[in-house]
N, C-alpha and C positions, 0 to 999 in steps of 0.2 A: 647317531645324532641326526635328526632331520631327515630330509628326503634325498640324501646322496645316493647315487646309483652304484658307485664303485669306490673302494677304499684301497689305497696302497701305502706302503711305508717307504720313506726315503732313506738313503744311507746315513743321513744325519739324525734319524730317529723321529722325523716328523710324520704325521698323518697327512695324506693328500686325499681330499674328498673330491670326487668327480661327480658333478651335477649334470644331469641330462634331461630330467623331467621336472618341470616346475609344478607347484600346486596350482589349482585353478585360480584365475584372477578374481578379485573381489573389490568392492568399493572401499576406498581408504577412509575409514572412520576411526580416528584415534583420539588421543587425549589432547584436546585443543588448549586447555589450561597449561599443560606441560610445555607445549610448543611456544606459547607466549612467554613462559619462564625462560626457555632456551634463548629466545630473541632478546630478552632483557639481559641475560647473562653475556651474550655476545656484545651488546651495546656497552655494558659496564666495563668489560675487560679488554675489548678490542677497539670499539668505537661504533658510532652510529653508521649503519650501512648506507652507502650512496644509492644502492639499488638492490633489489632482490629478484633473482631469476626464479620464476615460478614454473614448476614442472607441469607440462601441458597434459600428459597422460599419467594418471596415478592409479595403478591397478592394485597395489599392495600397501604402500604408504605414500603420502604426498611429500616429496622431498624438494624443498626450496633451497637456494644457495644465496646466502647473504654476502654481499660484496662490499668490503670496507676499503676505501681508497687510501693511498699512501699518506703518511704524515711525517713530520720531522722525527718523531720518536719511532715510527714504524714505516720506513721508506720502502714499502712494498704493498702490493694488493693482497688483502687477506680474504680467503674464501672460507665460509663455514656453513655447513648444512643445518637445516632444521626440518624435522619430520621423520628422520630415521628412528628417533627415540619414541615416537608416539605409540609404538607397539613394542613390547618386549621381544627380544630375540629368543630362540629356543636354545638354551644353554646346555652344555654337556652335564651328565650326572655328576653331582658334587660341586658344581659351580653355582653360587648363590645368586639371588635376583639382583643384587647390587651390580652385577656384571652383565645384565641383560639389556641395558639401554645405552646407546652410544650415538654420537654425532661425529662428523668428519671435518677436518680442516686442512687447508693447503694454502700456500702463498705463491704469488706470481711476481715477476719483475714489474717495476712501476710503469714501464712503457708497454706492457702487454695489452694488445687490442681486445679488451674484454667484450666489446660489442660485436666482434666479428663472428660469423657463423661458419667460417672456413674451418675444416676439421683440424688443420695445423694450429689453430688458435683455440678452438672450442673443446679439444679433447680433455683438458683438465676438468672442465665442468662436467663433461660426460662421465668420466670415471668416478667422480664424486657421487653423482646420482646413481650410477650403476652399482657401485659398491654398497651404497646406502640401502638400495632396494634388495640386493642379493640375499641377505639372511631371511628376509620376509618372503621372498619369492620361493625359496627352497626350504623354508622352515628350519633354518640353521643358525649359525653363530659366526661372527667375525670379531677378532680382537687383536690386541697388540702382539706383534711378532708373526702374525699371519701374513702370507704372501698370496696375492690374487693375480693370476696371469690373464692377459688379454687373449682369450681363446686357448685352445689346446691342439697343437703346440702354440706357444705365444707368438703373436704378431704385433708389430709396432702400432702404437696408438694413432699415428699419422705418418704420412709419407716422408716427412722431413725430420723424424726423430727415431732414435734407436730404442727409446723406452718402450717396454712391452709388458711390464708387470708392475705391481704395486706392493710395497711393504707397508703394513700398518704399524705405527710407532708412537712414541710419546712426543707431543708437541714441544718444540724447543723455543720458538720465537714468541709465543703468546704469554709466557710467564707462568709460574707455578700455580697461581690462583685460578687460572682459566681451565685447567685440565679436568676439573670435575665440579659438578654442581648437584645440589640436593633440593628437590622441590616436593615438600610433603613426604610421602613414603617412597618417592622415586629418586634414584641416583642416576645421573647421566654423566658418562665419561666422554671427553672430547679426544679423538684419536687422529693423529696426523697421517697423511698419505704421502709416502715417499716413492716416486716413480723409479723403477729399476731397469737396468739392462738385463738381458737374458743370462749372461755369465754371472752377474751378481745374484740373480735368483737361484742359479744352479749351485753357487757357493753356499747359500743358505740351506738349500735342500740337502746338499751332500755333507756339510760340516756343521750345520745348526745355525740358529739365529745369532748366537753370540759371535761367531766368526765373521758374519756379515756386519753386524752393528759395530764391532770394533774397527773395521775398516772404514765404515761410513763416518764414525766419530773422528777417526784419525784424519780423514779428509775434510772434516768440518762440514759435512753434508747436513742440511736441515730440511724442513718442509718447504723452504723457498726453492721453487723450481729453477734450476739452472740448465737451460736447454743445451748448453755447450760443455757441461762437465764431463770429464772422462770417466770411464768405468773404474771403480776402486779395485777391480780384480785384474784389469789389464796391466 
């Protein structure tokens, strides 16, 4: 599948794709009507964005991040990408086109300094754009239950956090009607990004996704980032 350079199997039975060589950059020209539909879907189910962070350099897809401010019903900052789905991902054999387009979501505490460009504040935005670009950059596919490390071996996203990997999962906070949308012949799935510690990622790799998600569920971990939460493995 795609342009991965090495493949290995984990004790938990997962494939680990190692990407080293990206395909050549190209101008991002995707389905503008679909992206407008994604923006309308965000506004309908989450709220009208207070601002949109536009990606300055778009070599594969143009990934914007919609920022919806806290409300009484949703007392957190909600981040949702648009642009990842403007091109289909390269799905594995046997996976239908309805699984080829996705966008990402994540939530931040209400007092998160969203305008700060310090890496300790900006890294959630960075990983959303990086993960959204990854499948197009390497002609590959990312989906629910996939884990994506920050480098190999994993390193923390910022100096003041131990989070160094991301689990892609089902959104919890946005409600069931938000998780998927259809626009014409295209289906777009909204996938939540859950930052992980290295030992949590190792649990998933060694024992499988269910072993990790059971612990995350037991600890009531959602896509709302809690910078102080302890590892569910420790």
